VEXDREN-2710 file (C-alpha; in Angstrom, 1 decimal):
% VEXDREN-2710
k/r/px/py/pz
1/UNK/-69.7/1.8/-11.6
2/UNK/-68.9/2.2/-8.6
3/UNK/-67.2/4.8/-6.1
4/UNK/-63.5/5.0/-6.1
5/UNK/-61.3/3.8/-3.3
6/UNK/-58.6/4.2/-2.2
7/UNK/-56.2/0.8/-2.8
8/UNK/-55.0/0.2/0.7
9/UNK/-58.5/0.7/2.8
10/UNK/-59.8/-1.8/-0.6
11/UNK/-57.3/-4.1/0.0
12/UNK/-57.3/-4.7/3.6
13/UNK/-61.3/-4.9/3.1
14/UNK/-60.7/-7.7/1.4
15/UNK/-58.0/-9.9/2.6
16/UNK/-57.1/-10.9/6.5
17/UNK/-54.4/-7.7/6.0
18/UNK/-54.9/-5.1/8.3
19/UNK/-54.2/-1.4/7.0
20/UNK/-50.3/-1.3/7.4
21/UNK/-50.1/-4.5/6.5
22/UNK/-51.9/-3.6/3.1
23/UNK/-49.7/-0.5/2.8
24/UNK/-46.2/-2.7/3.5
25/UNK/-47.8/-5.5/0.1
26/UNK/-48.8/-2.7/-2.3
27/UNK/-45.2/-1.0/-1.6
28/UNK/-43.7/-4.6/-2.0
29/UNK/-45.6/-5.0/-5.7
30/UNK/-47.4/-7.8/-4.8
31/UNK/-50.8/-5.7/-5.5
32/UNK/-51.9/-5.7/-9.2
33/UNK/-54.2/-3.7/-11.0
34/UNK/-55.4/-4.8/-14.5
35/UNK/-52.4/-6.9/-14.6
36/UNK/-49.7/-4.3/-13.4
37/UNK/-48.4/-3.6/-10.1
38/UNK/-49.3/-0.4/-8.3
39/UNK/-47.4/1.1/-5.6
40/UNK/-49.5/3.8/-4.7
41/UNK/-51.3/3.0/-1.8
42/UNK/-53.6/6.2/-1.5
43/UNK/-54.5/5.3/-5.8
44/UNK/-57.9/5.7/-6.3
45/UNK/-59.7/2.4/-7.9
46/UNK/-63.2/1.7/-8.6
47/UNK/-63.2/-2.1/-7.5
48/UNK/-66.1/-2.4/-9.8
49/UNK/-64.1/-1.9/-13.4
50/UNK/-60.0/-3.1/-12.4
51/UNK/-59.4/-6.7/-11.3
52/UNK/-57.4/-6.8/-8.3
53/UNK/-54.5/-9.6/-6.8
54/UNK/-52.5/-10.0/-4.3
55/UNK/-49.8/-12.3/-4.8
56/UNK/-51.4/-13.2/-8.3
57/UNK/-54.6/-14.3/-6.7
58/UNK/-57.8/-12.8/-7.5
59/UNK/-59.7/-10.6/-5.4
60/UNK/-63.3/-10.2/-6.8
61/UNK/-64.8/-7.4/-5.2
62/UNK/-67.9/-7.7/-2.8
63/UNK/-69.0/-4.7/-0.8
64/UNK/-70.4/-6.9/2.0
65/UNK/-69.5/-11.2/2.3
66/UNK/-72.8/-12.9/3.4
67/UNK/-72.0/-16.7/3.8
68/UNK/-74.6/-19.4/5.0
69/UNK/-72.9/-22.2/7.3
70/UNK/-74.1/-25.9/8.3
71/UNK/-72.3/-25.8/11.3
72/UNK/-70.8/-29.1/13.0
73/UNK/-71.0/-29.5/17.0
74/UNK/-67.7/-29.0/18.3
75/UNK/-67.1/-25.4/17.1
76/UNK/-67.2/-21.8/18.9
77/UNK/-69.3/-20.1/17.1
78/UNK/-67.3/-16.6/17.9
79/UNK/-64.7/-14.8/15.5
80/UNK/-62.0/-16.0/17.3
81/UNK/-60.6/-17.6/19.7
82/UNK/-56.8/-18.5/21.1
83/UNK/-57.5/-21.8/22.6
84/UNK/-60.3/-23.6/20.2
85/UNK/-61.7/-23.7/17.0
86/UNK/-63.9/-22.2/15.8
87/UNK/-66.1/-21.6/12.7
88/UNK/-63.9/-18.6/11.4
89/UNK/-62.2/-22.3/10.6
90/UNK/-64.6/-23.5/8.4
91/UNK/-64.7/-20.2/5.7
92/UNK/-62.1/-20.7/2.0
93/UNK/-59.3/-18.7/1.7
94/UNK/-60.9/-16.4/-0.8
95/UNK/-64.1/-15.6/1.4
96/UNK/-61.8/-14.6/5.1
97/UNK/-61.7/-11.1/5.5
98/UNK/-60.8/-9.8/9.3
99/UNK/-64.5/-8.2/9.8
100/UNK/-66.2/-11.4/9.3
101/UNK/-68.1/-12.7/11.9
102/UNK/-71.4/-15.2/12.8
103/UNK/-74.4/-13.1/13.2
104/UNK/-76.1/-14.7/16.0
105/UNK/-74.7/-17.3/17.8
106/UNK/-75.4/-21.3/18.0
107/UNK/-73.7/-23.1/21.2
108/UNK/-70.8/-25.2/21.0
109/UNK/-72.8/-28.8/20.8
110/UNK/-75.7/-26.9/18.6
111/UNK/-75.9/-27.6/14.7
112/UNK/-77.5/-25.7/11.8
113/UNK/-77.9/-22.5/10.3
114/UNK/-75.3/-19.8/11.2
115/UNK/-74.9/-16.7/8.9
116/UNK/-71.6/-15.2/8.4
117/UNK/-71.0/-11.8/7.1
118/UNK/-69.0/-8.5/7.8
119/UNK/-72.2/-6.2/7.5
120/UNK/-73.1/-5.2/11.4
121/UNK/-76.2/-3.3/10.3
122/UNK/-77.5/-6.7/8.0
123/UNK/-76.6/-7.8/11.6
124/UNK/-78.7/-5.5/13.6
125/UNK/-81.7/-5.5/11.6
126/UNK/-81.7/-9.4/12.1
127/UNK/-80.4/-10.0/14.8
128/UNK/-82.4/-7.2/17.0
129/UNK/-85.9/-8.2/18.7
130/UNK/-87.5/-5.9/17.5
131/UNK/-88.0/-6.9/13.9
132/UNK/-89.2/-10.3/14.9
133/UNK/-87.1/-12.5/13.0
134/UNK/-87.4/-15.8/13.8
135/UNK/-85.1/-18.5/14.7
136/UNK/-86.2/-22.1/14.4
137/UNK/-85.1/-25.1/15.9
138/UNK/-85.3/-29.0/15.1
139/UNK/-84.5/-30.3/18.9
140/UNK/-85.2/-33.8/20.9
141/UNK/-86.0/-33.1/24.2
142/UNK/-85.2/-35.8/27.4
143/UNK/-88.9/-36.4/28.3
144/UNK/-92.6/-35.7/27.1
145/UNK/-93.8/-31.9/26.4
146/UNK/-96.6/-31.5/28.4
147/UNK/-100.0/-29.8/26.8
148/UNK/-99.2/-26.7/28.9
149/UNK/-95.9/-26.3/28.0
150/UNK/-97.1/-24.7/24.0
151/UNK/-98.7/-22.3/25.9
152/UNK/-96.3/-21.1/28.3
153/UNK/-94.1/-20.2/25.6
154/UNK/-96.5/-18.4/23.8
155/UNK/-97.2/-16.5/26.8
156/UNK/-93.6/-16.0/26.9
157/UNK/-92.0/-18.4/29.5
158/UNK/-89.1/-17.1/31.4
159/UNK/-86.2/-19.1/32.6
160/UNK/-85.9/-20.9/36.5
161/UNK/-84.4/-18.0/37.5
162/UNK/-86.6/-15.4/36.3
163/UNK/-85.7/-13.9/33.4
164/UNK/-88.3/-13.2/30.7
165/UNK/-88.8/-14.1/27.5
166/UNK/-90.6/-12.9/24.2
167/UNK/-93.2/-15.2/22.4
168/UNK/-92.0/-17.9/21.1
169/UNK/-92.9/-21.1/19.7
170/UNK/-93.0/-24.7/20.2
171/UNK/-94.2/-27.6/18.4
172/UNK/-94.7/-31.7/19.1
173/UNK/-93.5/-32.8/15.7
174/UNK/-93.4/-36.2/17.1
175/UNK/-94.4/-37.9/20.3
176/UNK/-92.4/-40.5/23.0
177/UNK/-90.2/-40.0/25.6
178/UNK/-87.5/-37.9/23.5
179/UNK/-90.1/-35.7/21.6
180/UNK/-89.1/-33.9/18.5
181/UNK/-89.6/-30.5/18.2
182/UNK/-89.8/-27.0/16.6
183/UNK/-89.4/-23.9/18.6
184/UNK/-89.0/-20.8/17.2
185/UNK/-87.5/-17.4/19.2
186/UNK/-87.0/-14.1/18.4
187/UNK/-84.1/-13.3/20.5
188/UNK/-80.7/-14.8/21.1
189/UNK/-80.7/-15.0/24.8
190/UNK/-77.8/-16.6/26.4
191/UNK/-78.9/-20.8/25.7
192/UNK/-82.2/-19.6/25.2
193/UNK/-83.9/-22.6/23.8
194/UNK/-82.5/-25.0/27.0
195/UNK/-83.4/-22.7/29.4
196/UNK/-86.7/-22.0/28.2
197/UNK/-87.0/-25.7/28.2
198/UNK/-85.3/-26.2/31.2
199/UNK/-87.8/-24.0/32.7
200/UNK/-90.2/-26.9/32.2
201/UNK/-88.2/-29.3/33.2
202/UNK/-86.8/-31.1/29.6
203/UNK/-83.6/-31.4/28.8
204/UNK/-82.4/-30.5/25.2
205/UNK/-80.8/-33.8/24.1
206/UNK/-80.5/-32.5/20.3
207/UNK/-80.7/-29.2/18.7
208/UNK/-80.7/-27.5/15.2
209/UNK/-81.1/-24.2/13.8
210/UNK/-83.2/-24.8/10.2
211/UNK/-84.4/-21.4/9.2
212/UNK/-83.9/-17.8/10.5
213/UNK/-86.8/-15.6/9.1
214/UNK/-87.9/-16.8/5.4
215/UNK/-84.0/-18.3/5.1
216/UNK/-83.8/-22.2/6.0
217/UNK/-81.0/-24.2/5.9
218/UNK/-79.6/-25.9/2.3
219/UNK/-79.9/-28.9/3.0
220/UNK/-77.9/-29.9/0.4
221/UNK/-74.8/-28.3/2.0
222/UNK/-72.6/-30.6/3.8
223/UNK/-71.8/-30.0/7.4
224/UNK/-68.7/-27.6/7.7
225/UNK/-69.2/-26.1/4.3
226/UNK/-70.3/-22.8/3.1
227/UNK/-71.6/-20.9/0.5
228/UNK/-72.4/-17.6/-0.7
229/UNK/-75.8/-16.8/-0.1
230/UNK/-78.0/-15.3/-3.0
231/UNK/-79.6/-11.5/-3.1
232/UNK/-83.0/-13.6/-2.6
233/UNK/-82.5/-15.4/0.5
234/UNK/-80.9/-12.1/1.8
235/UNK/-84.2/-10.4/0.8
236/UNK/-85.6/-13.9/2.2
237/UNK/-84.8/-13.2/5.6
238/UNK/-86.9/-10.3/5.9
239/UNK/-90.0/-11.0/3.8
END
């Protein structure tokens, strides 16, 4: 059994409604508890013990939401932007919440793993550099990698403007004029991977985040699709 909560707070937390909008919806009979309309916003209910619905659509209660998204290029990795499409536009209606946000951003032209959540504490633990949760990226560069570059990354390379970075790794996976490399960083400075490479005269032609901690992008997940993370996958981030 869970902890009883006010119905208006519960509905607002699970849907794209403000608290005042939830109150109005409840008073108008749009919300049912075990199939019966409840018009009292301050009614206390145990979300684990009752069936809730808004306008006849079941609300599957989850205290927090954790989604894996396979981000395509061309979308802003922000909660909302009035002038451009964002990753939030890809979330199916049943998982949309007002407090949902991308935990760690990717550049507009970068592909790959993004975690969407409404759990701020979880996001802070995952993103804080002091916890050393490394994010791995595959990158195609525009020139061969000098042998000195991996060592510079390991020592904590700096941007062209002198901004220092924590130790990172660069591993060449495929040699050539446009090599494929794996880059791992544990912080999230603005355009970090591109700027670290740029400090060594290397441009990034293509970039994809493939893992966060021990969590790997589900390659069976189509670009633009998202799904719920399992408890095991959540734990793997910090393991």
